[in-house]
C-alpha positions as CSV (number, residue, x, y, z in Angstrom):
1,M,46.2,35.9,72.0
2,S,44.9,39.4,72.1
3,I,46.2,42.1,74.5
4,Q,43.0,41.7,76.6
5,N,43.5,37.9,76.8
6,N,47.1,38.4,77.7
7,I,46.3,40.8,80.5
8,N,43.5,38.5,81.8
9,A,46.0,35.5,81.9
10,I,48.7,37.6,83.7
11,R,46.2,39.0,86.2
12,L,45.5,35.4,87.5
13,H,49.1,35.3,88.8
14,I,49.3,38.8,90.4
15,P,47.9,39.1,94.0
16,S,46.0,42.1,95.1
17,R,49.0,43.4,97.1
18,A,50.9,44.0,93.8
19,Q,50.4,46.5,91.0
20,L,50.7,45.7,87.3
21,V,52.7,48.3,85.3
22,C,51.9,47.7,81.6
23,V,55.2,48.5,79.9
24,S,54.0,50.3,76.8
25,K,57.3,51.7,75.5
26,F,57.6,51.4,71.7
27,H,53.9,50.4,71.4
28,S,51.1,52.4,69.8
29,N,48.3,54.4,71.3
30,N,45.8,51.9,69.9
31,E,47.6,49.0,71.7
32,I,47.6,51.0,74.9
33,M,43.9,51.7,74.6
34,E,43.2,47.9,74.2
35,A,44.8,47.5,77.7
36,Y,43.0,50.6,79.0
37,Q,39.6,49.2,77.9
38,V,40.1,46.2,80.1
39,G,40.7,48.5,83.1
40,E,44.5,49.0,83.1
41,R,45.5,52.5,84.2
42,I,49.3,52.2,85.0
43,F,51.6,52.4,82.0
44,G,55.4,52.4,81.9
45,E,57.6,54.3,79.4
46,S,61.4,54.6,79.1
47,K,61.7,57.5,76.6
48,V,60.8,61.0,77.8
49,Q,59.6,62.3,74.4
50,E,57.5,59.2,73.8
51,M,55.9,59.4,77.2
52,C,55.1,63.1,76.8
53,D,53.5,62.5,73.4
54,K,51.3,59.7,74.8
55,H,50.3,61.8,77.8
56,E,49.1,64.5,75.5
57,T,46.9,62.3,73.4
58,L,45.7,59.5,75.7
59,P,43.1,59.6,78.6
60,K,44.1,61.8,81.4
61,D,43.4,59.2,84.1
62,I,46.3,57.1,83.0
63,Q,49.1,57.0,85.6
64,W,52.4,57.3,83.8
65,H,55.5,55.5,85.3
66,F,58.9,56.4,84.0
67,I,60.9,53.1,84.1
68,G,64.0,53.9,82.0
69,H,67.3,55.5,82.6
70,L,66.5,59.1,83.2
71,Q,68.8,61.9,82.1
72,T,68.8,65.0,84.4
73,N,68.2,67.4,81.5
74,K,64.9,65.6,80.6
75,I,63.3,65.6,84.1
76,K,61.6,68.9,83.6
77,Y,59.4,67.5,80.8
78,I,57.8,64.7,82.8
79,V,57.6,66.2,86.3
80,P,54.3,68.0,85.7
81,F,52.4,64.7,85.1
82,V,54.6,61.6,86.0
83,E,53.0,59.4,88.7
84,L,56.2,57.5,89.7
85,I,59.9,57.5,88.6
86,H,61.2,54.0,89.1
87,G,64.9,54.3,88.4
88,V,66.5,57.0,90.6
89,D,70.0,55.7,90.6
90,S,72.1,58.7,91.8
91,I,71.9,61.6,94.3
92,K,72.4,64.0,91.4
93,L,69.2,62.7,89.7
94,L,67.3,63.0,93.0
95,E,68.5,66.6,93.4
96,E,67.3,67.6,89.9
97,I,63.9,65.9,90.4
98,N,63.5,67.9,93.6
99,K,64.5,71.1,91.8
100,Q,62.1,70.6,89.0
101,A,59.3,69.4,91.3
102,Q,59.7,72.6,93.3
103,K,59.2,74.7,90.2
104,S,56.0,72.8,89.5
105,D,54.9,73.1,93.2
106,K,54.4,69.3,93.5
107,K,55.9,66.3,95.2
108,V,57.2,63.6,92.9
109,K,57.1,60.0,93.9
110,C,60.3,58.0,93.3
111,L,61.9,54.6,93.8
112,L,65.6,54.2,94.5
113,Q,67.1,51.8,92.0
114,V,69.4,49.1,93.4
115,Y,72.0,47.2,91.4
116,I,71.3,43.6,92.0
117,A,72.2,42.0,88.7
118,K,75.4,40.5,87.4
119,E,75.3,42.7,84.3
120,D,77.2,45.8,83.4
121,S,74.2,47.2,81.5
122,K,72.1,47.7,84.6
123,F,72.2,50.8,86.8
124,G,71.6,51.6,90.4
125,F,73.1,52.0,93.9
126,T,74.9,49.1,95.4
127,A,73.5,48.0,98.7
128,E,76.5,49.7,100.4
129,E,76.1,52.9,98.5
130,L,72.4,53.1,99.3
131,V,72.9,52.7,103.0
132,D,75.7,55.2,103.0
133,F,73.5,57.7,101.2
134,L,70.6,57.2,103.6
135,K,72.9,57.6,106.6
136,Q,73.8,61.1,105.4
137,D,70.2,62.0,106.2
138,I,69.9,64.4,103.3
139,L,66.6,63.1,102.0
140,K,64.9,65.5,104.4
141,D,66.3,68.3,102.3
142,F,64.4,67.1,99.2
143,E,61.0,68.4,100.2
144,H,59.5,67.9,96.8
145,V,60.5,64.2,96.5
146,S,58.7,61.3,98.1
147,V,60.8,58.1,98.2
148,C,58.3,55.3,98.1
149,G,60.6,52.2,98.0
150,L,63.2,50.4,96.0
151,M,63.5,49.1,92.4
152,G,65.8,46.4,90.9
153,M,66.3,44.4,87.8
154,A,67.5,40.8,88.0
155,T,70.1,39.4,85.6
156,F,68.6,38.3,82.3
157,T,69.3,34.6,82.6
158,D,67.5,31.3,82.5
159,D,69.0,30.5,85.9
160,K,65.9,30.8,88.1
161,I,67.9,30.3,91.3
162,Q,70.1,33.3,90.5
163,I,67.1,35.4,89.7
164,R,65.4,34.3,93.0
165,N,68.5,35.1,95.0
166,E,68.8,38.6,93.4
167,F,65.2,39.3,94.2
168,K,65.7,38.0,97.8
169,S,68.6,40.4,98.2
170,L,66.4,43.3,97.2
171,K,63.6,42.3,99.5
172,S,66.1,41.9,102.4
173,L,67.7,45.3,101.6
174,F,64.2,46.9,101.5
175,E,63.4,45.5,105.0
176,T,66.7,46.7,106.4
177,V,66.4,50.3,105.1
178,K,62.7,50.4,106.0
179,M,63.4,49.5,109.6
180,E,66.5,51.8,109.9
181,F,65.5,54.9,107.8
182,F,61.8,54.8,106.9
183,E,60.1,53.0,109.9
184,N,57.5,55.7,110.4
185,I,57.1,56.6,106.7
186,A,54.0,54.9,105.4
187,E,54.6,55.7,101.8
188,F,57.9,53.8,101.8
189,K,56.2,50.4,100.9
190,E,57.0,49.6,97.2
191,I,59.4,46.9,95.9
192,S,59.4,47.2,92.1
193,M,60.9,44.0,90.7
194,G,59.9,41.5,88.1
195,M,59.3,41.7,84.3
196,S,57.7,39.4,81.7
197,H,60.3,36.6,82.0
198,D,60.6,36.6,85.8
199,F,57.6,38.3,87.4
200,Q,56.3,35.1,89.0
201,I,59.5,34.7,90.9
202,A,59.4,38.4,91.9
203,I,55.9,38.0,93.2
204,D,57.0,35.0,95.3
205,E,59.8,37.1,96.8
206,G,57.6,40.0,97.8
207,S,57.3,42.3,94.8
208,T,54.6,44.9,95.1
209,M,55.0,46.2,91.5
210,V,55.7,44.2,88.4
211,R,56.7,45.8,85.0
212,I,55.3,43.6,82.2
213,G,55.6,44.5,78.5
214,S,56.2,41.8,76.0
215,S,53.9,39.3,77.6
216,I,51.1,41.8,77.2
217,F,51.8,43.7,74.0
218,G,54.1,41.2,72.2
219,A,57.3,42.1,70.4
220,R,58.3,45.8,70.5
221,N,57.6,48.0,67.5
222,Y,61.0,49.8,67.1
């Protein structure tokens, strides 16, 4: 199937309440433009240099989401144009995003990444760490950061029950911290969870943002 056909098939399973992030990392500008031509405007990248290069050469109405593990020394390169940073997994990272955003005189939208998987390769706050951090009430000091929700990655497994339970845990945590710390903050509304192999389960469990790459573009071009 073509990229356009893949997107059309996927769109049938994504409700209007959820956004599709086309994960374009390691894929060419031509492939991205195929998705662009069917109306997609949100693209996700995990390498800073690659995202910067694509931003320079592709249409300026594309919304770039950074979905990888972000290093503090690379933040300054994406802050001027990034739409959303999905994987904020430490206070140190949040501090640096705020610092660089202040230099650019803008407010950067971020999601706090939560560790919900049973895999050492994943990153993020544990539920306990996240609540402890929010209780410190230091987010108010980050005037150039807008925390818009949570992000999590389920274990890469064929066990659908495990995946569902992990997504349930993220949705439950979102509801808890929304009520306790973000009750009157309208922008705190996103739950980014679900990829090519598990996005339907994520949608069922309340995802508002799915990150889909291989099901759209096929195998990565490393």
